[in-house]
C-alpha positions in Angstrom: -13.6 -31.6 -160.1 -12.0 -35.0 -160.2 -14.6 -36.3 -162.5 -13.9 -33.4 -164.9 -10.2 -34.3 -164.8 -11.0 -38.0 -165.3 -13.2 -37.1 -168.3 -10.4 -35.0 -169.8 -8.0 -37.9 -169.4 -10.4 -40.3 -171.1 -10.9 -37.8 -173.9 -7.1 -37.5 -174.3 -6.9 -41.3 -174.5 -9.6 -41.5 -177.2 -8.1 -38.6 -179.2 -4.6 -40.2 -179.1 -5.8 -43.6 -180.2 -8.1 -42.1 -182.8 -5.3 -39.9 -184.2 -3.0 -43.0 -184.4 -5.6 -44.9 -186.3 -6.1 -41.9 -188.6 -2.3 -41.7 -189.3 -2.0 -45.4 -190.0 -5.3 -45.9 -192.0 -8.5 -43.9 -192.2 -10.6 -42.4 -189.4 -13.6 -44.7 -189.1 -16.0 -42.6 -187.0 -16.4 -39.2 -185.2 -13.3 -37.8 -186.9 -14.3 -34.2 -186.3 -14.4 -34.7 -182.5 -11.8 -37.4 -181.9 -9.3 -36.1 -184.3 -9.0 -32.5 -183.0 -5.5 -32.9 -181.6 -4.3 -34.8 -184.7 -5.7 -32.3 -187.2 -5.2 -29.0 -185.4 -1.9 -29.6 -183.5 0.1 -32.5 -184.9 -0.3 -31.5 -188.6 0.5 -27.8 -187.9 3.6 -28.2 -185.6 6.8 -28.7 -187.5 8.3 -30.5 -184.5 5.9 -33.5 -185.1 6.7 -33.8 -188.8 7.5 -37.5 -189.3 6.5 -38.4 -185.8 2.7 -38.1 -186.0 2.0 -41.6 -184.7 4.3 -41.1 -181.8 2.7 -37.7 -180.9 -0.7 -39.3 -180.9 0.4 -42.2 -178.8 2.1 -39.8 -176.4 -1.2 -38.0 -176.0 -2.9 -41.3 -175.2 -0.2 -42.2 -172.6 -0.6 -38.7 -171.0 -4.4 -39.4 -170.9 -3.7 -42.6 -169.0 -1.5 -40.7 -166.6 -4.2 -38.1 -166.0 -6.9 -40.8 -165.3 -4.6 -42.5 -162.9 -3.7 -39.3 -161.1 -7.4 -38.4 -160.8 -8.1 -41.8 -159.3 -5.3 -41.5 -156.8 -6.4 -38.0 -155.8 -9.8 -39.4 -155.1 -8.4 -42.3 -153.1 -6.2 -40.0 -150.9 -9.3 -37.9 -149.9 -11.2 -41.0 -148.7 -8.5 -41.9 -146.2 
């Protein structure tokens, strides 16, 4: 289960960074996969209008937090 949560966190990081790159320039590769959050959520929610880069960076930061939390949960079980 922790590996699945860690994978989800890594995917969130990749999607956040990819969405940020897409907002600043052009998506270089795997846009259909790595830009799902950017294309389906950020562009359709009025709250994010004008804050697309920040929304994508927030997703990446949340992904880092999920990866760290999964790592700490794994460490607490060992001890």
